C-alpha positions in Angstrom: -22.0 19.9 -13.3 -23.3 17.1 -15.5 -24.3 13.8 -13.9 -24.3 11.9 -17.2 -22.7 8.5 -16.7 -22.4 7.5 -20.4 -19.2 7.1 -22.2 -18.0 10.2 -24.1 -18.6 10.2 -27.8 -17.1 12.1 -30.8 -13.5 12.9 -31.7 -11.2 13.8 -28.8 -10.1 17.4 -28.6 -6.5 18.4 -29.2 -4.5 17.6 -26.1 -7.1 15.2 -24.7 -5.7 12.0 -23.1 -5.5 8.8 -25.1 -8.5 6.4 -24.9 -9.1 4.7 -21.6 -7.8 1.2 -22.7 -4.4 2.7 -23.5 -4.2 4.5 -20.2 -5.4 1.5 -18.3 -2.7 -0.6 -19.9 0.0 1.9 -18.9 -1.3 1.9 -15.3 -1.6 -1.9 -15.2 2.1 -2.2 -16.2 3.1 0.0 -13.3 3.3 3.3 -15.1 1.8 6.6 -14.1 -0.3 9.1 -16.0 -1.7 12.7 -15.7 -4.9 12.7 -13.7 -8.0 12.2 -15.7 -11.7 12.3 -14.9 -12.8 9.2 -16.7 -12.8 5.6 -15.3 -9.9 3.9 -17.0 -10.7 0.2 -16.6 -13.4 -2.2 -15.5 -17.0 -2.5 -16.6 -17.6 1.3 -16.5 -14.4 2.3 -18.4 -15.0 5.6 -20.3 -17.6 7.2 -18.0 -16.8 9.9 -15.5 -15.5 8.9 -12.0 -17.7 8.7 -9.0 -17.2 11.8 -6.9 -19.5 11.2 -3.9 -20.5 8.3 -1.8 -24.2 8.9 -2.6 -23.8 7.9 -6.3 -21.8 4.8 -5.7 -23.5 1.4 -6.4 -24.0 -0.6 -3.2 -21.5 -3.3 -4.2 -18.8 -0.7 -4.8 -19.7 1.1 -1.5 -19.2 -2.0 0.5 -15.8 -2.7 -1.1 -14.5 0.8 -0.7 -15.4 0.7 3.0 -13.7 -2.7 3.4 -10.6 -1.6 1.6 -10.3 1.7 3.6 -10.9 -0.1 6.9 -7.9 -2.4 6.2 -5.8 0.5 4.9 -6.4 2.7 8.0 -5.9 -0.4 10.3 -2.4 -1.0 8.8 -1.4 2.7 9.2 -2.4 2.9 12.9 -0.9 -0.5 13.7 2.4 0.6 12.1 2.5 3.5 14.5 2.2 1.2 17.4 5.0 -1.0 16.1 7.4 1.9 15.4 6.7 4.0 18.5 9.2 2.2 20.9 12.1 2.8 18.5 11.7 6.6 18.5 14.0 6.5 21.5 16.0 3.4 20.7 17.1 3.7 17.1 21.0 3.4 16.7 21.7 6.9 15.4 20.2 10.4 15.6 19.4 10.3 11.9 17.6 6.9 12.3 15.5 8.4 15.1 14.6 11.4 13.0 13.5 9.2 10.2 11.5 7.0 12.6 9.7 10.2 13.7 9.0 11.0 10.1 7.6 7.5 9.4 5.3 7.7 12.4 4.0 11.1 11.3 3.5 9.8 7.7 1.6 6.7 9.0 -0.7 9.0 11.1 -1.5 11.2 8.1 -2.2 8.2 5.9 -4.5 6.8 8.5 -6.2 10.2 8.7 -6.6 10.2 4.9 -8.2 6.7 4.9 -10.6 7.9 7.7 -11.5 11.0 5.7 -12.7 8.7 2.9 -14.6 6.5 5.4 -16.3 9.7 6.7 -17.8 10.1 3.2 -20.0 7.1 4.1 -21.8 8.7 7.0 -22.6 6.9 10.3 -21.3 3.6 9.0 -18.0 5.2 8.2 -17.9 7.0 11.6 -18.5 3.7 13.4 -15.6 2.1 11.7 -13.3 5.0 12.5 -14.2 4.8 16.2 -13.4 1.1 16.2 -10.1 1.7 14.4 -9.0 4.3 16.9 -9.8 2.1 19.8 -8.0 -1.0 18.5 -5.2 -2.2 20.8 -1.8 -3.4 19.7 -1.8 -7.0 18.5 -5.4 -7.1 17.4 -5.1 -6.0 13.8 -6.4 -7.6 10.6 -3.1 -8.6 9.0 -0.5 -10.7 10.7 2.4 -8.5 9.7 1.0 -5.7 11.9 0.6 -7.8 15.0 4.3 -8.6 15.2 6.6 -6.6 17.5 9.9 -5.0 16.4 12.1 -6.9 18.8 15.4 -5.8 17.2 16.4 -2.9 15.0 16.7 -5.3 12.1 12.9 -5.8 12.4 12.4 -2.0 11.7 14.6 -2.2 8.6 13.1 -5.4 7.2 9.5 -4.2 7.9 10.0 -0.9 6.1 11.8 -2.6 3.2 9.3 -5.5 2.7 6.0 -4.7 4.4 5.9 -1.0 3.5 6.8 -1.9 -0.1 3.7 -4.1 -0.2 1.8 -1.1 1.0 3.1 0.9 -1.9 1.8 -1.7 -4.4 -1.6 -1.5 -2.7 -1.6 2.3 -3.0 -0.4 2.2 -6.6 -3.2 -0.2 -7.4 -5.6 2.7 -6.4 -4.0 5.2 -8.7 -6.6 6.9 -11.0 -9.3 4.5 -9.6 -13.0 5.0 -10.2 -13.7 6.8 -6.9 -12.3 10.3 -7.4 -11.5 11.2 -3.7 -9.5 8.0 -3.3 -7.6 8.5 -6.6 -6.6 12.1 -5.6 -5.2 10.9 -2.2 -2.7 8.6 -3.9 0.1 10.9 -5.2 1.1 12.4 -1.8 0.7 9.1 0.0 3.0 7.4 -2.5 5.6 10.2 -2.3 5.8 9.9 1.5 6.0 6.1 1.4 9.1 6.3 -0.8 11.1 7.5 2.3 10.1 4.3 4.2 11.3 2.0 1.4 14.6 3.7 0.9 15.2 3.8 4.7 14.4 0.1 5.1 16.8 -0.9 2.3 19.5 1.4 3.8 19.2 -0.2 7.2 19.6 -3.7 5.7 22.5 -2.5 3.5 24.4 -0.9 6.5 23.9 -4.1 8.5 25.0 -6.4 5.6 28.1 -4.3 4.8 28.8 -3.5 8.5 32.5 -3.1 9.4 31.8 -2.5 13.0 30.4 1.0 12.9 26.7 0.2 12.8 24.2 -1.9 14.6 23.9 -5.6 13.7 25.5 -7.8 11.1 24.8 -9.7 7.9 23.4 -12.8 9.7 20.9 -10.7 11.6 19.9 -8.9 8.4 19.2 -12.3 6.7 17.3 -13.5 9.7 15.0 -10.4 9.5 14.3 -11.2 5.9 13.3 -14.8 6.8 10.9 -13.3 9.3 9.3 -10.5 7.3 9.3 -11.6 3.7 6.7 -14.4 4.1 4.4 -12.0 6.0 4.8 -9.4 3.2 3.8 -11.9 0.5 0.8 -12.9 2.6 -0.3 -9.3 2.6 -1.2 -9.5 -1.1 -4.1 -11.8 -0.2 -5.3 -15.1 -1.6 -4.4 -16.3 -5.1 -7.4 -16.3 -7.5 -9.3 -14.0 -5.1 -12.8 -13.1 -6.2 -12.6 -9.8 -4.2 -9.5 -8.6 -6.1 -11.2 -9.4 -9.5 -14.3 -7.6 -8.3 -12.2 -4.6 -7.4 -10.8 -4.5 -10.9 -14.2 -4.8 -12.5 -15.4 -1.9 -10.4 -12.4 0.2 -11.5 -11.0 0.4 -7.9 -7.8 -1.7 -8.3 -5.7 -2.4 -11.3 -4.1 -5.7 -10.5 -5.1 -9.1 -9.2 -3.4 -10.3 -6.0 -1.2 -12.6 -8.0 -0.2 -10.0 -10.6 0.8 -7.5 -7.8 2.7 -10.2 -5.9 4.7 -11.2 -9.0 5.7 -7.6 -9.7 6.8 -7.2 -6.1 9.0 -10.3 -6.2 10.5 -9.2 -9.5 11.4 -5.7 -8.1 12.7 -6.9 -4.8 14.9 -9.9 -5.8 17.8 -7.9 -7.4 17.7 -5.4 -4.6 18.3 -8.0 -1.9 20.8 -10.0 -3.9 22.7 -6.8 -4.5 23.2 -6.7 -0.7 24.7 -10.2 -0.7 21.5 -11.5 0.9 18.8 -13.7 -0.4 15.0 -14.1 -0.4 13.6 -17.5 0.9 11.4 -19.6 -1.5 8.0 -18.1 -2.2 6.2 -20.8 -0.2 8.5 -20.5 2.8 6.5 -20.0 6.1 3.4 -18.7 4.3 0.1 -18.4 6.0 -1.9 -17.2 3.0 -1.4 -18.7 -0.5 
Protein backbone atom coordinates (compact mmCIF):
# COMPACT_ATOMS: atom_id res chain seq x y z
CA UNK A 1 0.00 0.00 0.00
CA UNK A 2 1.33 3.41 -0.92
CA UNK A 3 2.17 5.80 1.90
CA UNK A 4 2.21 8.85 -0.36
CA UNK A 5 0.48 11.74 1.42
CA UNK A 6 0.38 14.17 -1.50
CA UNK A 7 -2.82 15.26 -3.17
CA UNK A 8 -3.85 13.16 -6.20
CA UNK A 9 -3.13 14.62 -9.61
CA UNK A 10 -4.49 14.11 -13.11
CA UNK A 11 -7.99 13.65 -14.42
CA UNK A 12 -10.39 11.67 -12.24
CA UNK A 13 -11.35 8.25 -13.55
CA UNK A 14 -14.92 7.63 -14.64
CA UNK A 15 -17.11 7.09 -11.58
CA UNK A 16 -14.64 8.74 -9.24
CA UNK A 17 -16.11 11.00 -6.53
CA UNK A 18 -16.34 14.74 -7.11
CA UNK A 19 -13.45 16.89 -5.88
CA UNK A 20 -12.94 17.14 -2.12
CA UNK A 21 -14.31 20.70 -1.74
CA UNK A 22 -17.64 19.63 -3.29
CA UNK A 23 -17.98 16.64 -0.97
CA UNK A 24 -16.87 18.72 2.01
CA UNK A 25 -19.59 21.28 1.26
CA UNK A 26 -22.22 18.53 1.08
CA UNK A 27 -21.11 17.12 4.44
CA UNK A 28 -20.90 20.56 6.03
CA UNK A 29 -24.52 21.22 5.08
CA UNK A 30 -25.60 18.01 6.79
CA UNK A 31 -25.66 15.63 3.83
CA UNK A 32 -24.07 12.20 3.51
CA UNK A 33 -21.83 10.72 0.83
CA UNK A 34 -20.44 7.39 -0.24
CA UNK A 35 -17.27 6.54 1.74
CA UNK A 36 -14.06 7.86 0.20
CA UNK A 37 -10.39 7.44 1.08
CA UNK A 38 -9.36 11.08 0.75
CA UNK A 39 -9.45 13.75 3.44
CA UNK A 40 -12.32 16.01 2.42
CA UNK A 41 -11.71 19.23 4.34
CA UNK A 42 -9.11 21.02 6.43
CA UNK A 43 -5.49 21.79 5.72
CA UNK A 44 -4.80 18.29 4.30
CA UNK A 45 -7.83 18.04 1.99
CA UNK A 46 -7.15 15.80 -0.99
CA UNK A 47 -4.56 13.47 0.55
CA UNK A 48 -5.41 9.99 1.77
CA UNK A 49 -6.87 9.52 5.24
CA UNK A 50 -4.77 8.46 8.18
CA UNK A 51 -5.31 4.77 8.89
CA UNK A 52 -3.06 4.09 11.90
CA UNK A 53 -2.21 5.95 15.09
CA UNK A 54 1.51 5.75 14.21
CA UNK A 55 1.24 8.12 11.25
CA UNK A 56 -0.90 10.78 12.93
CA UNK A 57 0.73 14.13 13.76
CA UNK A 58 1.09 14.75 17.50
CA UNK A 59 -1.47 17.58 17.58
CA UNK A 60 -4.03 15.35 15.87
CA UNK A 61 -3.19 12.43 18.15
CA UNK A 62 -3.92 14.46 21.27
CA UNK A 63 -7.19 15.74 19.88
CA UNK A 64 -8.48 12.32 18.81
CA UNK A 65 -7.71 10.92 22.26
CA UNK A 66 -9.46 13.86 23.91
CA UNK A 67 -12.54 13.51 21.71
CA UNK A 68 -12.80 9.74 22.20
CA UNK A 69 -12.41 10.00 25.97
CA UNK A 70 -15.36 12.40 26.08
CA UNK A 71 -17.35 10.22 23.67
CA UNK A 72 -16.82 7.04 25.69
CA UNK A 73 -17.50 8.88 28.95
CA UNK A 74 -20.93 10.01 27.72
CA UNK A 75 -21.84 6.50 26.57
CA UNK A 76 -20.97 4.84 29.88
CA UNK A 77 -22.60 7.64 31.89
CA UNK A 78 -25.80 7.24 29.91
CA UNK A 79 -25.95 3.56 30.85
CA UNK A 80 -25.82 4.53 34.51
CA UNK A 81 -28.65 7.03 34.02
CA UNK A 82 -30.93 4.66 32.09
CA UNK A 83 -30.31 1.53 34.14
CA UNK A 84 -32.87 2.15 36.95
CA UNK A 85 -35.66 2.56 34.38
CA UNK A 86 -35.21 -0.87 32.87
CA UNK A 87 -37.65 -2.10 35.53
CA UNK A 88 -39.69 1.08 35.99
CA UNK A 89 -40.67 2.25 32.50
CA UNK A 90 -44.48 2.61 32.13
CA UNK A 91 -45.10 -0.03 29.45
CA UNK A 92 -43.54 -3.28 28.34
CA UNK A 93 -42.56 -1.69 25.01
CA UNK A 94 -40.89 1.20 26.85
CA UNK A 95 -38.87 -1.29 28.90
CA UNK A 96 -37.81 -3.16 25.78
CA UNK A 97 -36.63 0.07 24.14
CA UNK A 98 -34.80 1.07 27.33
CA UNK A 99 -32.93 -2.25 27.14
CA UNK A 100 -32.08 -1.56 23.50
CA UNK A 101 -30.79 1.91 24.36
CA UNK A 102 -28.56 0.59 27.15
CA UNK A 103 -27.16 -2.08 24.81
CA UNK A 104 -26.49 0.55 22.13
CA UNK A 105 -24.71 2.86 24.57
CA UNK A 106 -22.51 -0.02 25.74
CA UNK A 107 -21.56 -0.84 22.15
CA UNK A 108 -20.83 2.79 21.36
CA UNK A 109 -18.62 3.04 24.43
CA UNK A 110 -16.84 -0.10 23.28
CA UNK A 111 -16.35 1.44 19.83
CA UNK A 112 -14.79 4.59 21.28
CA UNK A 113 -12.52 2.46 23.48
CA UNK A 114 -11.41 0.40 20.47
CA UNK A 115 -10.22 3.62 18.87
CA UNK A 116 -8.47 4.61 22.12
CA UNK A 117 -6.68 1.24 22.07
CA UNK A 118 -5.04 2.31 18.81
CA UNK A 119 -2.97 4.67 20.96
CA UNK A 120 -1.26 2.00 23.03
CA UNK A 121 -0.58 2.37 26.75
CA UNK A 122 -1.92 5.91 26.83
CA UNK A 123 -5.23 4.77 25.39
CA UNK A 124 -5.38 1.77 27.73
CA UNK A 125 -4.89 4.02 30.75
CA UNK A 126 -7.82 6.18 29.70
CA UNK A 127 -10.00 3.10 29.18
CA UNK A 128 -9.25 1.86 32.70
CA UNK A 129 -10.17 5.28 34.07
CA UNK A 130 -13.41 5.39 32.07
CA UNK A 131 -14.55 1.96 33.22
CA UNK A 132 -13.93 2.85 36.87
CA UNK A 133 -15.70 6.22 36.83
CA UNK A 134 -18.63 6.36 39.28
CA UNK A 135 -22.01 7.86 38.59
CA UNK A 136 -22.11 11.63 38.94
CA UNK A 137 -18.42 12.20 38.14
CA UNK A 138 -18.53 12.60 34.38
CA UNK A 139 -17.19 15.36 32.16
CA UNK A 140 -20.46 16.91 30.94
CA UNK A 141 -23.22 18.19 33.23
CA UNK A 142 -26.01 16.46 31.34
CA UNK A 143 -24.54 13.08 32.25
CA UNK A 144 -24.34 13.78 35.97
CA UNK A 145 -28.09 14.36 36.32
CA UNK A 146 -30.44 11.63 37.47
CA UNK A 147 -33.61 10.55 35.71
CA UNK A 148 -36.00 11.33 38.54
CA UNK A 149 -39.17 10.89 36.45
CA UNK A 150 -40.06 9.10 33.24
CA UNK A 151 -40.28 12.48 31.53
CA UNK A 152 -36.53 12.84 32.16
CA UNK A 153 -35.92 9.72 30.09
CA UNK A 154 -38.01 11.09 27.24
CA UNK A 155 -36.46 14.56 27.26
CA UNK A 156 -32.92 13.21 27.61
CA UNK A 157 -33.22 10.90 24.62
CA UNK A 158 -34.95 13.60 22.58
CA UNK A 159 -32.58 16.47 23.42
CA UNK A 160 -29.26 15.13 24.72
CA UNK A 161 -29.03 12.11 22.44
CA UNK A 162 -29.84 14.40 19.51
CA UNK A 163 -26.75 16.47 20.38
CA UNK A 164 -24.83 13.20 20.38
CA UNK A 165 -26.03 12.53 16.84
CA UNK A 166 -24.71 15.92 15.74
CA UNK A 167 -21.37 15.10 17.33
CA UNK A 168 -21.23 11.76 15.51
CA UNK A 169 -22.31 13.30 12.21
CA UNK A 170 -19.48 15.80 12.60
CA UNK A 171 -17.06 12.85 12.43
CA UNK A 172 -18.54 11.42 9.21
CA UNK A 173 -15.80 10.83 6.63
CA UNK A 174 -13.25 12.47 8.95
CA UNK A 175 -9.52 12.30 8.34
CA UNK A 176 -8.92 9.30 10.66
CA UNK A 177 -10.18 6.25 8.78
CA UNK A 178 -11.05 3.96 11.74
CA UNK A 179 -13.16 6.70 13.29
CA UNK A 180 -14.90 7.56 10.01
CA UNK A 181 -15.85 3.92 9.44
CA UNK A 182 -17.40 3.60 12.92
CA UNK A 183 -19.94 6.33 12.26
CA UNK A 184 -22.63 4.75 10.01
CA UNK A 185 -23.68 2.00 12.45
CA UNK A 186 -23.51 4.28 15.48
CA UNK A 187 -25.71 6.86 13.75
CA UNK A 188 -28.21 4.20 12.69
CA UNK A 189 -28.54 2.96 16.26
CA UNK A 190 -28.86 6.46 17.69
CA UNK A 191 -31.90 7.14 15.51
CA UNK A 192 -33.93 4.77 17.70
CA UNK A 193 -33.12 6.91 20.75
CA UNK A 194 -34.25 10.14 19.11
CA UNK A 195 -37.52 8.71 17.84
CA UNK A 196 -38.23 7.16 21.22
CA UNK A 197 -37.61 10.39 23.13
CA UNK A 198 -39.89 12.40 20.87
CA UNK A 199 -42.54 9.67 21.12
CA UNK A 200 -42.46 9.78 24.93
CA UNK A 201 -42.92 13.56 24.95
CA UNK A 202 -45.70 13.31 22.34
CA UNK A 203 -47.59 10.69 24.34
CA UNK A 204 -47.28 12.82 27.46
CA UNK A 205 -48.31 16.05 25.74
CA UNK A 206 -51.31 14.43 24.04
CA UNK A 207 -52.16 12.21 27.00
CA UNK A 208 -55.85 11.43 27.48
CA UNK A 209 -55.30 9.43 30.63
CA UNK A 210 -53.86 6.25 29.12
CA UNK A 211 -50.15 7.06 29.51
CA UNK A 212 -47.78 8.34 32.16
CA UNK A 213 -47.54 12.08 32.89
CA UNK A 214 -49.11 15.10 31.24
CA UNK A 215 -48.31 18.16 29.12
CA UNK A 216 -47.11 20.22 32.09
CA UNK A 217 -44.59 17.58 33.10
CA UNK A 218 -43.38 17.22 29.51
CA UNK A 219 -42.79 20.99 29.36
CA UNK A 220 -40.96 20.93 32.69
CA UNK A 221 -38.64 18.24 31.37
CA UNK A 222 -37.83 20.42 28.36
CA UNK A 223 -36.93 23.32 30.66
CA UNK A 224 -34.58 20.96 32.52
CA UNK A 225 -32.79 19.24 29.65
CA UNK A 226 -32.75 21.68 26.74
CA UNK A 227 -30.20 24.07 28.36
CA UNK A 228 -27.88 21.17 29.21
CA UNK A 229 -28.18 19.92 25.63
CA UNK A 230 -27.16 23.33 24.23
CA UNK A 231 -24.21 23.40 26.65
CA UNK A 232 -22.99 20.10 25.20
CA UNK A 233 -21.97 21.77 21.95
CA UNK A 234 -19.24 23.62 23.85
CA UNK A 235 -18.06 27.19 23.97
CA UNK A 236 -18.81 29.63 21.18
CA UNK A 237 -15.72 30.62 19.18
CA UNK A 238 -13.91 27.54 20.52
CA UNK A 239 -10.36 27.24 19.23
CA UNK A 240 -10.53 23.47 19.75
CA UNK A 241 -13.49 23.11 17.40
CA UNK A 242 -11.70 25.18 14.76
CA UNK A 243 -8.58 23.07 15.17
CA UNK A 244 -10.65 19.91 14.73
CA UNK A 245 -11.95 21.29 11.42
CA UNK A 246 -8.45 22.23 10.24
CA UNK A 247 -7.27 18.70 11.03
CA UNK A 248 -10.19 17.18 9.12
CA UNK A 249 -11.72 15.58 12.21
CA UNK A 250 -14.96 17.56 12.60
CA UNK A 251 -16.90 19.44 9.96
CA UNK A 252 -18.68 22.16 11.96
CA UNK A 253 -17.78 24.73 14.58
CA UNK A 254 -19.68 24.52 17.88
CA UNK A 255 -21.85 27.47 16.89
CA UNK A 256 -22.69 26.03 13.47
CA UNK A 257 -23.74 22.68 14.93
CA UNK A 258 -25.79 24.32 17.69
CA UNK A 259 -27.63 26.51 15.17
CA UNK A 260 -28.54 23.48 13.02
CA UNK A 261 -29.72 21.62 16.11
CA UNK A 262 -32.04 24.45 17.17
CA UNK A 263 -33.41 24.80 13.64
CA UNK A 264 -34.20 21.07 13.48
CA UNK A 265 -35.69 20.81 16.95
CA UNK A 266 -37.89 23.90 17.11
CA UNK A 267 -40.69 22.76 14.72
CA UNK A 268 -40.68 19.27 16.28
CA UNK A 269 -41.38 20.59 19.76
CA UNK A 270 -43.85 23.23 18.61
CA UNK A 271 -45.70 20.48 16.75
CA UNK A 272 -46.34 18.83 20.12
CA UNK A 273 -47.91 22.00 21.49
CA UNK A 274 -44.80 22.56 23.63
CA UNK A 275 -42.07 25.20 23.39
CA UNK A 276 -38.34 25.62 23.79
CA UNK A 277 -37.06 28.16 26.33
CA UNK A 278 -34.86 31.05 25.12
CA UNK A 279 -31.39 30.04 23.97
CA UNK A 280 -29.76 31.72 26.99
CA UNK A 281 -32.10 30.17 29.57
CA UNK A 282 -30.23 28.44 32.44
CA UNK A 283 -27.06 28.05 30.39
CA UNK A 284 -23.76 27.06 32.03
CA UNK A 285 -21.62 27.24 28.87
CA UNK A 286 -22.04 29.94 26.24
